[in-house]
C-alpha positions as CSV (number, residue, x, y, z in Angstrom):
1,M,-20.3,17.1,-11.9
2,T,-22.2,14.0,-10.7
3,Q,-20.8,10.5,-10.9
4,N,-23.7,9.5,-13.3
5,N,-22.3,11.9,-16.0
6,L,-18.7,10.8,-15.6
7,R,-16.8,8.6,-18.0
8,Y,-14.9,6.1,-15.8
9,P,-16.7,7.0,-12.5
10,T,-14.5,4.5,-10.7
11,V,-10.7,4.6,-10.9
12,L,-8.6,1.7,-9.6
13,F,-5.0,2.4,-8.7
14,D,-2.1,0.1,-8.2
15,W,-0.3,1.0,-4.9
16,G,3.5,0.3,-5.2
17,D,5.2,2.7,-7.6
18,T,1.9,4.2,-8.7
19,V,0.6,5.8,-5.6
20,M,3.6,5.4,-3.2
21,H,7.2,4.4,-3.9
22,D,7.9,0.7,-3.2
23,Y,11.2,-0.8,-2.2
24,P,10.7,-4.6,-2.8
25,E,13.9,-5.4,-0.9
26,R,12.1,-4.3,2.3
27,T,10.3,-7.2,4.0
28,T,8.2,-5.4,6.5
29,P,4.9,-3.7,5.9
30,M,5.3,-0.2,4.4
31,V,3.4,1.3,7.4
32,E,6.4,0.3,9.6
33,W,9.1,1.9,7.3
34,E,11.0,4.8,8.8
35,S,9.6,7.0,6.0
36,V,7.2,6.7,3.2
37,E,7.2,8.5,-0.1
38,V,4.3,9.4,-2.3
39,I,4.6,9.6,-6.1
40,D,5.0,13.1,-7.4
41,G,1.7,14.7,-8.4
42,I,-0.5,11.9,-7.0
43,A,-2.1,14.1,-4.2
44,D,-3.1,16.7,-6.8
45,L,-4.5,14.1,-9.1
46,L,-6.5,12.4,-6.3
47,T,-7.8,15.8,-5.2
48,Y,-9.0,16.5,-8.7
49,L,-10.6,13.0,-9.1
50,Q,-12.4,13.3,-5.8
51,S,-13.7,16.8,-6.6
52,S,-15.0,15.4,-10.0
53,G,-17.1,12.9,-8.1
54,R,-15.1,9.8,-8.9
55,R,-14.5,6.9,-6.5
56,M,-10.9,5.7,-6.1
57,I,-10.1,2.2,-5.1
58,L,-6.7,0.7,-4.4
59,A,-6.1,-2.6,-6.3
60,T,-2.7,-3.9,-5.2
61,S,-0.8,-7.2,-5.5
62,A,0.9,-6.3,-2.2
63,A,1.2,-9.5,-0.1
64,I,3.1,-8.3,3.0
65,S,0.6,-5.6,4.1
66,D,-3.0,-6.2,5.0
67,E,-5.8,-3.7,4.4
68,D,-5.3,-1.9,7.7
69,Q,-1.5,-1.7,7.2
70,I,-2.0,-0.3,3.7
71,R,-4.5,2.3,5.0
72,G,-1.9,3.2,7.7
73,A,0.8,3.7,5.1
74,L,-1.6,5.8,3.0
75,A,-2.4,7.9,6.1
76,R,1.3,8.5,6.7
77,G,1.5,9.8,3.1
78,R,-1.7,11.8,3.7
79,L,-3.5,9.9,1.0
80,D,-5.9,7.6,2.9
81,Q,-8.9,9.9,2.6
82,Y,-9.0,9.5,-1.1
83,F,-9.5,5.7,-1.3
84,S,-12.9,4.3,-0.4
85,G,-11.7,0.7,-0.8
86,I,-8.6,-1.4,-0.7
87,Y,-8.2,-4.8,-2.4
88,C,-5.0,-6.8,-1.7
89,F,-4.0,-10.4,-1.5
90,K,-4.7,-10.6,2.2
91,N,-8.4,-9.6,1.9
92,T,-9.1,-11.3,-1.4
93,N,-6.8,-14.4,-1.2
94,L,-6.2,-13.8,-4.9
95,P,-3.1,-12.8,-6.8
96,K,-3.4,-9.9,-9.1
97,G,-4.9,-11.5,-12.2
98,E,-8.2,-11.9,-13.9
99,E,-10.0,-13.4,-10.9
100,F,-8.7,-10.6,-8.7
101,Y,-10.2,-7.9,-11.0
102,R,-13.4,-10.0,-11.4
103,Y,-13.7,-10.1,-7.6
104,I,-13.4,-6.3,-7.4
105,L,-16.0,-5.7,-10.1
106,K,-18.5,-8.2,-8.5
107,D,-17.9,-6.9,-5.0
108,L,-18.5,-3.3,-6.1
109,H,-21.3,-4.1,-8.5
110,L,-19.4,-2.4,-11.4
111,S,-19.4,-2.8,-15.1
112,A,-15.9,-3.1,-16.5
113,S,-16.6,-0.3,-19.0
114,D,-17.2,2.1,-16.0
115,V,-13.8,1.4,-14.6
116,L,-10.3,2.8,-15.4
117,M,-7.2,1.1,-14.0
118,V,-3.9,3.0,-13.4
119,G,-0.7,1.1,-12.8
120,D,3.0,0.8,-13.5
121,G,3.0,-2.9,-14.4
122,F,2.0,-3.5,-18.0
123,E,0.9,-7.1,-17.7
124,K,-1.0,-7.0,-14.4
125,D,-2.2,-3.4,-14.5
126,I,-2.9,-3.0,-18.2
127,R,-3.2,-6.2,-20.2
128,I,-5.3,-8.1,-17.7
129,P,-7.8,-5.3,-17.0
130,N,-8.1,-4.7,-20.8
131,A,-8.9,-8.4,-21.3
132,L,-11.9,-7.9,-18.9
133,G,-13.1,-4.8,-20.7
134,M,-11.5,-2.1,-18.5
135,F,-9.7,0.9,-20.0
136,A,-6.3,1.3,-18.4
137,V,-3.5,3.8,-18.2
138,W,0.1,2.7,-18.0
139,F,2.0,4.9,-15.6
140,N,5.6,4.7,-16.9
141,P,7.8,7.4,-15.4
142,Q,11.0,5.3,-15.8
143,S,11.3,5.4,-19.6
144,V,10.2,7.1,-22.8
145,D,8.4,3.9,-23.9
146,V,4.8,4.6,-25.0
147,R,2.2,1.9,-25.6
148,R,-1.3,2.9,-26.9
149,D,-4.3,1.3,-28.4
150,E,-8.1,1.6,-28.1
151,M,-8.0,0.2,-24.5
152,H,-4.9,1.8,-23.0
153,F,-2.4,4.5,-23.3
154,T,0.8,5.7,-21.5
155,V,1.5,8.6,-19.2
156,H,4.9,9.5,-17.8
157,S,3.6,11.7,-14.9
158,M,0.6,12.2,-12.7
159,E,0.2,15.7,-14.2
160,Q,-0.3,14.0,-17.7
161,L,-3.0,11.8,-16.1
162,R,-4.7,14.7,-14.5
163,A,-4.7,16.5,-17.9
164,F,-6.4,13.4,-19.5
165,F,-9.2,13.4,-16.9
166,E,-9.7,17.2,-17.3
167,T,-10.0,16.7,-21.0
168,L,-12.4,13.8,-20.5
169,D,-14.5,15.9,-18.1
170,Q,-14.8,18.8,-20.6
171,N,-16.4,16.5,-23.3
């Protein structure tokens, strides 16, 4: 399947608690932690998305780690090969908000309608991208809460998200 035929050929992922477990009480870059933990099912999902021809980008509000440190943490979790770009506070000088997402769209020459955002923070990862015309998926493994409308829906596992993409790719 070529990228031109794909719905949502670019997928933005939040980093903390969407791709890798975050522990906000830790004040050092994740790459320096004694151990790092990936979210269950993320490697399988990323493998599928890569094989479908999609481009994956990390879009994180992380302020402690710079791009190289984030890539180093991803490498420790064996996930760095999946992400062709990383956008964070230290390389955009923008907090995760409308301007942050506009910056990514402009930098990558993307139309918002070609992008899907995945994240665990409803306001920053779902509402703001929706306001700019991006479809979004709320990754909510912590509760049974489900939110859905024409611009977003909820998954409680990465397996559910993979099933969504598989269904999308069959249509």
